[in-house]
C-alpha beads as a LAMMPS data file, in Angstrom:
LAMMPS data file: protein, C-alpha beads

473 atoms
472 bonds

1 atom types
1 bond types

-500.0 500.0 xlo xhi
-500.0 500.0 ylo yhi
-500.0 500.0 zlo zhi

Masses

1 110.0

Atoms # bond

1 1 1 -43.917 312.077 -49.459
2 1 1 -45.041 312.356 -53.075
3 1 1 -48.058 310.346 -54.213
4 1 1 -47.131 307.121 -56.075
5 1 1 -49.953 307.785 -58.522
6 1 1 -49.966 310.349 -61.316
7 1 1 -52.000 313.475 -60.608
8 1 1 -54.583 312.342 -63.178
9 1 1 -55.536 309.421 -60.922
10 1 1 -55.672 311.211 -57.591
11 1 1 -59.022 311.409 -55.813
12 1 1 -60.119 314.994 -55.268
13 1 1 -63.225 317.144 -55.129
14 1 1 -63.044 317.425 -58.915
15 1 1 -62.354 313.703 -59.365
16 1 1 -64.332 311.723 -56.772
17 1 1 -63.912 307.970 -56.346
18 1 1 -66.997 307.129 -58.411
19 1 1 -65.810 309.094 -61.465
20 1 1 -64.553 307.117 -64.458
21 1 1 -62.688 309.633 -66.580
22 1 1 -62.812 307.451 -69.685
23 1 1 -66.590 307.110 -69.513
24 1 1 -66.959 310.822 -68.828
25 1 1 -64.747 311.771 -71.766
26 1 1 -66.630 309.388 -74.073
27 1 1 -70.011 310.722 -72.959
28 1 1 -69.034 314.350 -73.533
29 1 1 -67.569 313.435 -76.927
30 1 1 -70.741 311.528 -77.816
31 1 1 -72.831 314.530 -76.774
32 1 1 -70.730 316.736 -79.042
33 1 1 -71.105 314.350 -81.989
34 1 1 -74.887 314.231 -81.545
35 1 1 -75.013 318.015 -81.187
36 1 1 -73.067 318.390 -84.438
37 1 1 -75.774 316.324 -86.148
38 1 1 -78.312 319.027 -85.301
39 1 1 -76.067 321.972 -86.029
40 1 1 -74.381 322.171 -88.450
41 1 1 -75.385 318.708 -89.783
42 1 1 -79.119 319.187 -90.289
43 1 1 -78.645 322.860 -91.158
44 1 1 -76.274 322.070 -94.043
45 1 1 -78.360 319.105 -95.147
46 1 1 -81.575 321.140 -95.281
47 1 1 -79.919 324.190 -96.844
48 1 1 -78.323 322.146 -99.614
49 1 1 -81.369 320.035 -100.415
50 1 1 -83.955 322.833 -100.559
51 1 1 -84.203 325.406 -103.319
52 1 1 -81.851 328.362 -102.896
53 1 1 -84.601 330.730 -101.848
54 1 1 -85.197 328.554 -98.730
55 1 1 -81.573 327.807 -97.789
56 1 1 -81.316 330.233 -94.888
57 1 1 -84.745 329.581 -93.450
58 1 1 -84.213 325.829 -93.543
59 1 1 -80.853 326.138 -91.778
60 1 1 -82.358 328.570 -89.274
61 1 1 -85.045 326.075 -88.260
62 1 1 -82.364 323.511 -87.351
63 1 1 -80.299 326.113 -85.494
64 1 1 -83.320 327.347 -83.537
65 1 1 -84.352 323.808 -82.600
66 1 1 -80.993 323.127 -80.952
67 1 1 -80.967 326.499 -79.199
68 1 1 -84.542 326.512 -77.909
69 1 1 -84.357 322.932 -76.653
70 1 1 -81.557 323.705 -74.178
71 1 1 -83.233 326.094 -71.685
72 1 1 -86.364 323.927 -71.706
73 1 1 -84.233 320.849 -71.113
74 1 1 -82.204 322.327 -68.265
75 1 1 -85.101 324.076 -66.529
76 1 1 -87.713 321.321 -66.493
77 1 1 -87.653 318.778 -69.339
78 1 1 -84.594 316.683 -68.388
79 1 1 -86.243 315.555 -65.181
80 1 1 -89.514 314.972 -67.022
81 1 1 -87.599 312.483 -69.180
82 1 1 -85.089 311.016 -66.711
83 1 1 -86.071 312.093 -63.208
84 1 1 -88.243 310.627 -60.436
85 1 1 -91.551 309.130 -61.554
86 1 1 -94.641 311.331 -61.713
87 1 1 -96.888 309.030 -63.758
88 1 1 -96.076 305.806 -65.685
89 1 1 -95.090 307.761 -68.809
90 1 1 -93.560 310.944 -67.379
91 1 1 -91.078 312.074 -64.753
92 1 1 -91.477 314.935 -62.309
93 1 1 -90.501 318.296 -63.879
94 1 1 -87.754 320.230 -62.201
95 1 1 -84.533 322.147 -62.880
96 1 1 -81.181 320.460 -63.482
97 1 1 -79.090 323.548 -62.836
98 1 1 -78.069 323.481 -59.169
99 1 1 -74.371 323.025 -58.461
100 1 1 -74.921 320.052 -56.162
101 1 1 -77.007 318.303 -58.805
102 1 1 -74.606 318.918 -61.673
103 1 1 -71.583 317.669 -59.686
104 1 1 -73.292 314.591 -58.239
105 1 1 -73.074 311.153 -59.850
106 1 1 -75.607 310.726 -62.628
107 1 1 -78.632 308.621 -61.700
108 1 1 -81.858 307.630 -63.447
109 1 1 -83.946 306.856 -60.349
110 1 1 -86.958 305.376 -62.123
111 1 1 -84.888 302.717 -63.881
112 1 1 -84.726 300.481 -60.803
113 1 1 -86.373 297.276 -62.051
114 1 1 -87.911 294.751 -59.658
115 1 1 -89.463 291.340 -60.136
116 1 1 -93.060 290.528 -59.282
117 1 1 -91.989 289.338 -55.810
118 1 1 -90.235 292.632 -55.068
119 1 1 -86.658 291.450 -55.594
120 1 1 -84.370 293.770 -57.519
121 1 1 -83.780 292.432 -61.025
122 1 1 -81.587 295.287 -62.267
123 1 1 -80.438 298.325 -60.240
124 1 1 -81.131 301.889 -61.277
125 1 1 -78.860 303.221 -64.021
126 1 1 -76.008 305.136 -62.366
127 1 1 -73.249 306.032 -64.880
128 1 1 -69.774 306.791 -63.563
129 1 1 -69.790 310.481 -64.412
130 1 1 -71.582 313.635 -63.199
131 1 1 -75.174 314.551 -63.939
132 1 1 -73.906 317.505 -65.981
133 1 1 -72.603 315.081 -68.625
134 1 1 -75.923 313.229 -68.708
135 1 1 -77.915 316.452 -69.106
136 1 1 -75.642 317.570 -71.951
137 1 1 -75.903 314.233 -73.773
138 1 1 -79.664 314.011 -73.522
139 1 1 -80.166 317.650 -74.576
140 1 1 -78.401 316.895 -77.841
141 1 1 -80.922 314.112 -78.537
142 1 1 -83.871 316.362 -77.723
143 1 1 -82.593 319.138 -80.000
144 1 1 -81.880 316.832 -82.923
145 1 1 -85.289 315.154 -82.637
146 1 1 -87.328 318.331 -82.909
147 1 1 -84.949 319.470 -85.662
148 1 1 -85.942 316.379 -87.644
149 1 1 -89.607 317.391 -87.374
150 1 1 -88.719 320.532 -89.327
151 1 1 -87.867 318.416 -92.367
152 1 1 -91.556 317.865 -93.084
153 1 1 -92.590 321.545 -92.998
154 1 1 -89.664 323.315 -94.656
155 1 1 -90.575 326.019 -97.121
156 1 1 -93.858 327.212 -95.640
157 1 1 -94.156 327.039 -91.807
158 1 1 -94.026 330.523 -90.326
159 1 1 -91.029 331.424 -88.202
160 1 1 -93.143 332.535 -85.235
161 1 1 -95.113 329.303 -85.293
162 1 1 -91.888 327.270 -85.340
163 1 1 -90.481 329.309 -82.461
164 1 1 -93.543 328.464 -80.361
165 1 1 -93.734 324.851 -81.516
166 1 1 -90.208 323.765 -80.535
167 1 1 -90.409 324.267 -76.741
168 1 1 -93.977 322.958 -76.578
169 1 1 -93.210 319.804 -78.545
170 1 1 -89.969 319.180 -76.660
171 1 1 -91.900 319.416 -73.379
172 1 1 -95.147 317.604 -74.191
173 1 1 -94.051 315.015 -76.747
174 1 1 -90.357 314.196 -76.586
175 1 1 -90.163 313.878 -72.801
176 1 1 -93.010 311.359 -72.734
177 1 1 -91.328 309.061 -75.248
178 1 1 -87.923 309.395 -73.596
179 1 1 -89.224 308.629 -70.108
180 1 1 -91.474 305.793 -71.242
181 1 1 -88.661 303.839 -72.943
182 1 1 -85.397 305.114 -71.445
183 1 1 -86.114 306.917 -68.179
184 1 1 -87.928 304.171 -66.294
185 1 1 -91.459 304.453 -67.643
186 1 1 -93.910 301.675 -68.326
187 1 1 -92.372 300.614 -71.652
188 1 1 -88.918 300.444 -70.071
189 1 1 -90.099 298.092 -67.339
190 1 1 -92.105 296.044 -69.823
191 1 1 -88.875 295.352 -71.706
192 1 1 -89.449 297.250 -74.956
193 1 1 -86.232 297.415 -76.966
194 1 1 -85.107 300.806 -78.256
195 1 1 -81.362 300.966 -77.920
196 1 1 -80.837 304.534 -79.076
197 1 1 -84.024 306.086 -80.388
198 1 1 -85.665 304.223 -83.249
199 1 1 -88.947 305.032 -81.525
200 1 1 -88.043 307.863 -79.122
201 1 1 -86.340 309.938 -81.827
202 1 1 -87.177 308.748 -85.324
203 1 1 -90.676 307.289 -85.174
204 1 1 -91.749 310.226 -83.009
205 1 1 -90.166 312.805 -85.332
206 1 1 -91.468 311.149 -88.511
207 1 1 -95.050 310.901 -87.265
208 1 1 -95.009 314.377 -85.726
209 1 1 -93.494 315.926 -88.830
210 1 1 -96.085 314.323 -91.060
211 1 1 -98.852 315.472 -88.717
212 1 1 -97.432 318.994 -88.700
213 1 1 -97.287 318.986 -92.504
214 1 1 -101.004 318.192 -92.561
215 1 1 -101.932 321.115 -90.289
216 1 1 -99.536 323.648 -91.827
217 1 1 -100.643 322.747 -95.335
218 1 1 -98.671 322.243 -98.551
219 1 1 -96.117 324.447 -100.248
220 1 1 -97.167 326.606 -103.171
221 1 1 -98.618 324.453 -105.946
222 1 1 -95.988 325.573 -108.441
223 1 1 -93.163 324.488 -106.145
224 1 1 -94.674 321.060 -105.520
225 1 1 -95.276 320.400 -109.192
226 1 1 -92.120 321.939 -110.652
227 1 1 -89.822 320.617 -107.888
228 1 1 -87.192 323.380 -108.075
229 1 1 -83.595 322.159 -108.122
230 1 1 -81.731 321.847 -104.803
231 1 1 -79.508 324.784 -104.001
232 1 1 -76.274 322.822 -103.567
233 1 1 -75.978 319.036 -103.498
234 1 1 -72.339 319.165 -102.409
235 1 1 -73.450 321.204 -99.386
236 1 1 -76.140 318.588 -98.767
237 1 1 -73.455 315.864 -98.868
238 1 1 -71.402 317.764 -96.297
239 1 1 -74.386 317.892 -93.957
240 1 1 -75.146 314.229 -94.616
241 1 1 -71.539 313.321 -93.791
242 1 1 -71.783 315.093 -90.435
243 1 1 -75.046 313.269 -89.739
244 1 1 -73.466 309.922 -90.622
245 1 1 -70.285 310.280 -88.586
246 1 1 -72.219 311.928 -85.753
247 1 1 -74.210 308.712 -85.443
248 1 1 -71.102 307.200 -83.831
249 1 1 -71.957 309.265 -80.758
250 1 1 -75.684 308.831 -81.261
251 1 1 -75.560 305.028 -80.917
252 1 1 -72.188 304.651 -79.219
253 1 1 -73.087 306.883 -76.278
254 1 1 -76.306 305.189 -75.267
255 1 1 -74.837 302.423 -73.081
256 1 1 -73.751 305.411 -70.888
257 1 1 -70.291 303.863 -70.805
258 1 1 -67.303 303.277 -73.079
259 1 1 -67.803 299.525 -72.853
260 1 1 -67.835 296.540 -75.216
261 1 1 -71.498 297.002 -76.101
262 1 1 -70.744 300.558 -77.187
263 1 1 -68.163 299.212 -79.638
264 1 1 -70.644 296.692 -81.049
265 1 1 -73.239 299.444 -81.438
266 1 1 -70.868 301.707 -83.386
267 1 1 -69.716 298.942 -85.724
268 1 1 -73.288 297.768 -86.391
269 1 1 -74.296 301.364 -87.104
270 1 1 -71.876 301.697 -89.986
271 1 1 -72.440 298.149 -91.272
272 1 1 -76.161 298.812 -91.615
273 1 1 -75.726 302.321 -93.045
274 1 1 -73.351 301.238 -95.806
275 1 1 -75.468 298.200 -96.699
276 1 1 -78.560 300.385 -96.899
277 1 1 -76.809 302.865 -99.193
278 1 1 -75.911 300.062 -101.587
279 1 1 -79.424 298.597 -101.481
280 1 1 -81.020 301.996 -102.209
281 1 1 -78.607 302.602 -105.104
282 1 1 -79.494 299.211 -106.568
283 1 1 -83.193 300.087 -106.364
284 1 1 -82.560 303.416 -108.121
285 1 1 -80.567 301.725 -110.887
286 1 1 -83.220 299.037 -111.363
287 1 1 -86.000 301.631 -111.568
288 1 1 -84.343 304.541 -113.398
289 1 1 -81.230 303.056 -114.948
290 1 1 -78.852 305.274 -112.978
291 1 1 -77.894 305.969 -109.358
292 1 1 -79.022 309.126 -107.599
293 1 1 -76.827 311.021 -105.148
294 1 1 -79.903 312.208 -103.245
295 1 1 -81.159 308.622 -103.237
296 1 1 -77.862 307.336 -101.854
297 1 1 -78.114 309.828 -98.999
298 1 1 -81.712 308.777 -98.340
299 1 1 -80.471 305.195 -98.130
300 1 1 -77.803 306.277 -95.680
301 1 1 -80.402 307.916 -93.441
302 1 1 -82.822 304.978 -93.540
303 1 1 -79.994 302.586 -92.664
304 1 1 -78.876 304.704 -89.726
305 1 1 -82.444 305.051 -88.497
306 1 1 -83.240 301.356 -88.882
307 1 1 -80.223 300.162 -86.872
308 1 1 -80.707 302.724 -84.106
309 1 1 -83.153 300.674 -81.972
310 1 1 -80.995 297.566 -82.431
311 1 1 -77.422 298.894 -82.548
312 1 1 -76.024 297.183 -79.466
313 1 1 -78.514 294.312 -79.408
314 1 1 -77.862 292.440 -82.671
315 1 1 -74.976 290.648 -84.330
316 1 1 -73.204 291.990 -87.408
317 1 1 -74.953 289.654 -89.829
318 1 1 -78.300 290.941 -88.572
319 1 1 -77.108 294.515 -89.185
320 1 1 -76.499 293.556 -92.833
321 1 1 -80.001 292.082 -93.141
322 1 1 -81.468 295.212 -91.558
323 1 1 -79.465 297.347 -93.992
324 1 1 -80.966 295.487 -96.957
325 1 1 -84.449 295.975 -95.497
326 1 1 -83.897 299.672 -94.770
327 1 1 -82.582 300.285 -98.289
328 1 1 -85.566 298.657 -99.995
329 1 1 -88.746 299.002 -97.891
330 1 1 -88.564 302.804 -97.383
331 1 1 -87.463 303.140 -101.026
332 1 1 -90.674 301.412 -102.035
333 1 1 -92.937 303.429 -99.727
334 1 1 -91.334 306.674 -100.928
335 1 1 -91.202 305.918 -104.658
336 1 1 -93.860 303.337 -105.428
337 1 1 -96.526 303.472 -102.739
338 1 1 -99.755 305.125 -103.872
339 1 1 -101.353 305.787 -100.502
340 1 1 -103.853 308.602 -101.041
341 1 1 -103.203 310.200 -97.640
342 1 1 -99.451 310.144 -98.211
343 1 1 -99.860 311.913 -101.543
344 1 1 -102.188 314.573 -100.170
345 1 1 -99.895 315.644 -97.312
346 1 1 -96.849 317.660 -98.395
347 1 1 -94.016 316.107 -96.388
348 1 1 -91.178 318.228 -97.792
349 1 1 -88.277 315.813 -97.315
350 1 1 -90.288 312.620 -96.922
351 1 1 -89.415 312.059 -93.266
352 1 1 -92.471 309.843 -92.908
353 1 1 -90.517 307.339 -95.007
354 1 1 -86.935 308.014 -93.948
355 1 1 -87.660 308.243 -90.217
356 1 1 -91.094 306.886 -89.292
357 1 1 -91.130 303.891 -91.654
358 1 1 -87.447 303.130 -91.032
359 1 1 -87.799 303.563 -87.270
360 1 1 -90.804 301.236 -87.164
361 1 1 -89.018 298.721 -89.389
362 1 1 -85.960 298.820 -87.135
363 1 1 -88.030 298.422 -83.992
364 1 1 -89.823 295.337 -85.268
365 1 1 -86.633 293.792 -86.651
366 1 1 -84.983 294.365 -83.283
367 1 1 -87.633 292.073 -81.857
368 1 1 -86.606 289.506 -84.460
369 1 1 -82.791 289.630 -84.235
370 1 1 -81.955 290.783 -80.681
371 1 1 -79.287 288.460 -79.259
372 1 1 -79.899 287.323 -75.644
373 1 1 -76.290 287.887 -74.531
374 1 1 -76.288 291.436 -75.920
375 1 1 -79.731 292.110 -74.444
376 1 1 -78.437 291.198 -70.995
377 1 1 -75.786 293.905 -71.339
378 1 1 -78.366 296.648 -71.836
379 1 1 -81.987 295.788 -71.034
380 1 1 -83.598 295.840 -67.565
381 1 1 -85.557 292.620 -68.165
382 1 1 -83.046 289.784 -68.051
383 1 1 -83.185 286.938 -70.563
384 1 1 -84.790 289.142 -73.213
385 1 1 -84.314 287.903 -76.769
386 1 1 -85.531 288.172 -80.330
387 1 1 -87.616 285.745 -82.342
388 1 1 -84.542 284.098 -83.896
389 1 1 -83.394 282.953 -80.450
390 1 1 -86.688 281.692 -79.069
391 1 1 -90.129 281.538 -80.644
392 1 1 -92.124 282.077 -77.464
393 1 1 -90.062 284.867 -75.874
394 1 1 -89.281 286.373 -79.282
395 1 1 -92.917 286.400 -80.318
396 1 1 -93.791 288.209 -77.107
397 1 1 -90.989 290.687 -77.786
398 1 1 -92.317 291.505 -81.257
399 1 1 -95.738 292.116 -79.707
400 1 1 -94.131 294.536 -77.254
401 1 1 -92.368 296.328 -80.100
402 1 1 -95.599 296.725 -82.069
403 1 1 -97.590 297.950 -79.063
404 1 1 -94.865 300.477 -78.236
405 1 1 -94.900 301.714 -81.840
406 1 1 -98.673 302.204 -81.692
407 1 1 -98.263 304.194 -78.480
408 1 1 -95.702 306.483 -80.128
409 1 1 -97.835 306.971 -83.230
410 1 1 -100.975 307.752 -81.246
411 1 1 -99.315 310.055 -78.740
412 1 1 -97.445 312.093 -81.334
413 1 1 -100.426 312.503 -83.662
414 1 1 -102.621 313.753 -80.813
415 1 1 -100.063 315.954 -79.058
416 1 1 -98.615 317.475 -82.241
417 1 1 -102.124 318.270 -83.466
418 1 1 -103.062 319.855 -80.145
419 1 1 -99.892 321.963 -80.064
420 1 1 -100.378 323.266 -83.606
421 1 1 -104.053 324.023 -83.057
422 1 1 -103.074 326.046 -79.991
423 1 1 -100.204 327.812 -81.756
424 1 1 -102.507 328.509 -84.706
425 1 1 -104.788 330.504 -82.434
426 1 1 -101.901 332.750 -81.437
427 1 1 -99.936 333.126 -84.681
428 1 1 -100.446 331.947 -88.285
429 1 1 -98.990 328.504 -88.945
430 1 1 -98.113 329.382 -92.529
431 1 1 -96.037 332.153 -94.012
432 1 1 -97.811 334.870 -95.924
433 1 1 -98.179 334.505 -99.695
434 1 1 -95.533 337.177 -100.162
435 1 1 -93.089 335.233 -97.994
436 1 1 -93.910 331.977 -99.756
437 1 1 -93.135 333.614 -103.089
438 1 1 -89.968 335.437 -102.054
439 1 1 -88.392 333.065 -99.542
440 1 1 -85.436 333.965 -97.317
441 1 1 -85.154 337.619 -98.281
442 1 1 -88.728 338.312 -97.197
443 1 1 -88.622 336.075 -94.096
444 1 1 -85.205 337.050 -92.703
445 1 1 -84.132 340.080 -94.729
446 1 1 -81.150 337.997 -95.826
447 1 1 -80.366 335.450 -98.491
448 1 1 -77.850 332.650 -98.848
449 1 1 -75.989 334.318 -101.729
450 1 1 -76.445 337.567 -103.581
451 1 1 -75.457 336.278 -106.983
452 1 1 -75.521 333.146 -109.062
453 1 1 -72.450 331.367 -110.398
454 1 1 -72.358 333.505 -113.509
455 1 1 -72.255 336.711 -111.432
456 1 1 -75.762 337.898 -112.271
457 1 1 -77.354 339.477 -109.190
458 1 1 -80.992 339.173 -110.266
459 1 1 -80.515 335.597 -111.320
460 1 1 -84.043 334.309 -110.784
461 1 1 -87.648 335.348 -110.767
462 1 1 -87.706 334.409 -107.077
463 1 1 -85.044 336.971 -106.216
464 1 1 -86.641 339.629 -108.405
465 1 1 -89.971 339.084 -106.685
466 1 1 -88.311 339.153 -103.289
467 1 1 -86.591 342.465 -103.977
468 1 1 -89.918 343.980 -104.999
469 1 1 -91.629 342.692 -101.859
470 1 1 -89.002 344.091 -99.469
471 1 1 -89.033 347.401 -101.270
472 1 1 -85.843 347.187 -103.351
473 1 1 -86.937 346.691 -106.946

Bonds

1 1 1 2
2 1 2 3
3 1 3 4
4 1 4 5
5 1 5 6
6 1 6 7
7 1 7 8
8 1 8 9
9 1 9 10
10 1 10 11
11 1 11 12
12 1 12 13
13 1 13 14
14 1 14 15
15 1 15 16
16 1 16 17
17 1 17 18
18 1 18 19
19 1 19 20
20 1 20 21
21 1 21 22
22 1 22 23
23 1 23 24
24 1 24 25
25 1 25 26
26 1 26 27
27 1 27 28
28 1 28 29
29 1 29 30
30 1 30 31
31 1 31 32
32 1 32 33
33 1 33 34
34 1 34 35
35 1 35 36
36 1 36 37
37 1 37 38
38 1 38 39
39 1 39 40
40 1 40 41
41 1 41 42
42 1 42 43
43 1 43 44
44 1 44 45
45 1 45 46
46 1 46 47
47 1 47 48
48 1 48 49
49 1 49 50
50 1 50 51
51 1 51 52
52 1 52 53
53 1 53 54
54 1 54 55
55 1 55 56
56 1 56 57
57 1 57 58
58 1 58 59
59 1 59 60
60 1 60 61
61 1 61 62
62 1 62 63
63 1 63 64
64 1 64 65
65 1 65 66
66 1 66 67
67 1 67 68
68 1 68 69
69 1 69 70
70 1 70 71
71 1 71 72
72 1 72 73
73 1 73 74
74 1 74 75
75 1 75 76
76 1 76 77
77 1 77 78
78 1 78 79
79 1 79 80
80 1 80 81
81 1 81 82
82 1 82 83
83 1 83 84
84 1 84 85
85 1 85 86
86 1 86 87
87 1 87 88
88 1 88 89
89 1 89 90
90 1 90 91
91 1 91 92
92 1 92 93
93 1 93 94
94 1 94 95
95 1 95 96
96 1 96 97
97 1 97 98
98 1 98 99
99 1 99 100
100 1 100 101
101 1 101 102
102 1 102 103
103 1 103 104
104 1 104 105
105 1 105 106
106 1 106 107
107 1 107 108
108 1 108 109
109 1 109 110
110 1 110 111
111 1 111 112
112 1 112 113
113 1 113 114
114 1 114 115
115 1 115 116
116 1 116 117
117 1 117 118
118 1 118 119
119 1 119 120
120 1 120 121
121 1 121 122
122 1 122 123
123 1 123 124
124 1 124 125
125 1 125 126
126 1 126 127
127 1 127 128
128 1 128 129
129 1 129 130
130 1 130 131
131 1 131 132
132 1 132 133
133 1 133 134
134 1 134 135
135 1 135 136
136 1 136 137
137 1 137 138
138 1 138 139
139 1 139 140
140 1 140 141
141 1 141 142
142 1 142 143
143 1 143 144
144 1 144 145
145 1 145 146
146 1 146 147
147 1 147 148
148 1 148 149
149 1 149 150
150 1 150 151
151 1 151 152
152 1 152 153
153 1 153 154
154 1 154 155
155 1 155 156
156 1 156 157
157 1 157 158
158 1 158 159
159 1 159 160
160 1 160 161
161 1 161 162
162 1 162 163
163 1 163 164
164 1 164 165
165 1 165 166
166 1 166 167
167 1 167 168
168 1 168 169
169 1 169 170
170 1 170 171
171 1 171 172
172 1 172 173
173 1 173 174
174 1 174 175
175 1 175 176
176 1 176 177
177 1 177 178
178 1 178 179
179 1 179 180
180 1 180 181
181 1 181 182
182 1 182 183
183 1 183 184
184 1 184 185
185 1 185 186
186 1 186 187
187 1 187 188
188 1 188 189
189 1 189 190
190 1 190 191
191 1 191 192
192 1 192 193
193 1 193 194
194 1 194 195
195 1 195 196
196 1 196 197
197 1 197 198
198 1 198 199
199 1 199 200
200 1 200 201
201 1 201 202
202 1 202 203
203 1 203 204
204 1 204 205
205 1 205 206
206 1 206 207
207 1 207 208
208 1 208 209
209 1 209 210
210 1 210 211
211 1 211 212
212 1 212 213
213 1 213 214
214 1 214 215
215 1 215 216
216 1 216 217
217 1 217 218
218 1 218 219
219 1 219 220
220 1 220 221
221 1 221 222
222 1 222 223
223 1 223 224
224 1 224 225
225 1 225 226
226 1 226 227
227 1 227 228
228 1 228 229
229 1 229 230
230 1 230 231
231 1 231 232
232 1 232 233
233 1 233 234
234 1 234 235
235 1 235 236
236 1 236 237
237 1 237 238
238 1 238 239
239 1 239 240
240 1 240 241
241 1 241 242
242 1 242 243
243 1 243 244
244 1 244 245
245 1 245 246
246 1 246 247
247 1 247 248
248 1 248 249
249 1 249 250
250 1 250 251
251 1 251 252
252 1 252 253
253 1 253 254
254 1 254 255
255 1 255 256
256 1 256 257
257 1 257 258
258 1 258 259
259 1 259 260
260 1 260 261
261 1 261 262
262 1 262 263
263 1 263 264
264 1 264 265
265 1 265 266
266 1 266 267
267 1 267 268
268 1 268 269
269 1 269 270
270 1 270 271
271 1 271 272
272 1 272 273
273 1 273 274
274 1 274 275
275 1 275 276
276 1 276 277
277 1 277 278
278 1 278 279
279 1 279 280
280 1 280 281
281 1 281 282
282 1 282 283
283 1 283 284
284 1 284 285
285 1 285 286
286 1 286 287
287 1 287 288
288 1 288 289
289 1 289 290
290 1 290 291
291 1 291 292
292 1 292 293
293 1 293 294
294 1 294 295
295 1 295 296
296 1 296 297
297 1 297 298
298 1 298 299
299 1 299 300
300 1 300 301
301 1 301 302
302 1 302 303
303 1 303 304
304 1 304 305
305 1 305 306
306 1 306 307
307 1 307 308
308 1 308 309
309 1 309 310
310 1 310 311
311 1 311 312
312 1 312 313
313 1 313 314
314 1 314 315
315 1 315 316
316 1 316 317
317 1 317 318
318 1 318 319
319 1 319 320
320 1 320 321
321 1 321 322
322 1 322 323
323 1 323 324
324 1 324 325
325 1 325 326
326 1 326 327
327 1 327 328
328 1 328 329
329 1 329 330
330 1 330 331
331 1 331 332
332 1 332 333
333 1 333 334
334 1 334 335
335 1 335 336
336 1 336 337
337 1 337 338
338 1 338 339
339 1 339 340
340 1 340 341
341 1 341 342
342 1 342 343
343 1 343 344
344 1 344 345
345 1 345 346
346 1 346 347
347 1 347 348
348 1 348 349
349 1 349 350
350 1 350 351
351 1 351 352
352 1 352 353
353 1 353 354
354 1 354 355
355 1 355 356
356 1 356 357
357 1 357 358
358 1 358 359
359 1 359 360
360 1 360 361
361 1 361 362
362 1 362 363
363 1 363 364
364 1 364 365
365 1 365 366
366 1 366 367
367 1 367 368
368 1 368 369
369 1 369 370
370 1 370 371
371 1 371 372
372 1 372 373
373 1 373 374
374 1 374 375
375 1 375 376
376 1 376 377
377 1 377 378
378 1 378 379
379 1 379 380
380 1 380 381
381 1 381 382
382 1 382 383
383 1 383 384
384 1 384 385
385 1 385 386
386 1 386 387
387 1 387 388
388 1 388 389
389 1 389 390
390 1 390 391
391 1 391 392
392 1 392 393
393 1 393 394
394 1 394 395
395 1 395 396
396 1 396 397
397 1 397 398
398 1 398 399
399 1 399 400
400 1 400 401
401 1 401 402
402 1 402 403
403 1 403 404
404 1 404 405
405 1 405 406
406 1 406 407
407 1 407 408
408 1 408 409
409 1 409 410
410 1 410 411
411 1 411 412
412 1 412 413
413 1 413 414
414 1 414 415
415 1 415 416
416 1 416 417
417 1 417 418
418 1 418 419
419 1 419 420
420 1 420 421
421 1 421 422
422 1 422 423
423 1 423 424
424 1 424 425
425 1 425 426
426 1 426 427
427 1 427 428
428 1 428 429
429 1 429 430
430 1 430 431
431 1 431 432
432 1 432 433
433 1 433 434
434 1 434 435
435 1 435 436
436 1 436 437
437 1 437 438
438 1 438 439
439 1 439 440
440 1 440 441
441 1 441 442
442 1 442 443
443 1 443 444
444 1 444 445
445 1 445 446
446 1 446 447
447 1 447 448
448 1 448 449
449 1 449 450
450 1 450 451
451 1 451 452
452 1 452 453
453 1 453 454
454 1 454 455
455 1 455 456
456 1 456 457
457 1 457 458
458 1 458 459
459 1 459 460
460 1 460 461
461 1 461 462
462 1 462 463
463 1 463 464
464 1 464 465
465 1 465 466
466 1 466 467
467 1 467 468
468 1 468 469
469 1 469 470
470 1 470 471
471 1 471 472
472 1 472 473
């Protein structure tokens, strides 16, 4: 007798009873969207925003970050971030490659949350899809995060140093933040709110990038002072568009289910991003009398970063308020702040402002606006809420958010410094003077384009110098 159910709904070895095909499809799609943010999103964004002589190297750093993060993630780092507890801020390292593991139902064992009396408050996170989907989704986050760090050291960090830095930072820095807040670490059980990575991704990347910029040193003086024109702002806009739309998976995939909270998170993401763009444009017009395309994109990024820790935890009106804040506060710190340390460190794309400042701002504002009903859909500590919905509980939540931010700042400054000091013993952190002068042609033996728009092949002093250095005058 034929089954009364369509084949798609039959239980089989490939479709066990616990599998929810909708959740699995959404998680794999979300992983793909996040992966596209790293490559080609960041690659196009970096290549278009940097001077032409650095287009290929900038894109390469994003490509390498995504590639090098994967074997580390699958061999040991995924379980350091989401596996059984080793210490309060780190899981036990181990591979995630065995067939039985990949086909089994996903589980974050350390996320089991109990009350003081030992009663279970919230069970361990167990999404209705296989561990393979979880590993894929979380790899995309790890690759994008270390790719963001590159934004602070573009145009002078040596290729060999970057190749060594990526796996070390992914292992020693990213996994600690991910486990502490998402995987069942001490910040998770304390009730710190970071819906999708305001701290784990953006604060960590912004602080680490700025720290790396300090140790690697500045670009050539002429390049910092003259500020050569970007290679292609339309290309930059293409990369920015991929980053923006990819954020649908970035924030929409973090409930680990295609549920109602996922929908709220996606809508809030775009509400905040668009509001932030408009706020940044208004600041540019007020200060310079005209809008800037680069500024509008910066506003887009700060809005997306700011809403990330709050995406599924706040109402739409709060997303608008956060968008106004993210379009004005980072604008001020980037354009008007006169902090001596900030001026001395050459943060190429200003990720201290667009990611660290915006991530911190979003984390604190999450503690202000988090709605109790939305918190109960996502957080392990029941009855969590922001300051707007209860002065006592909300005040305690803001304290938690600030303490967590301090932990991320301290850990990433120390670990990033240690990694670069170690790498610096093995290989130079900076490119040679010849490479700094010539750019892509000297570093990779290739260049983004062989001629300028007018057809002239030796269209700049940079290219002429590069040809001489590589032996083709």
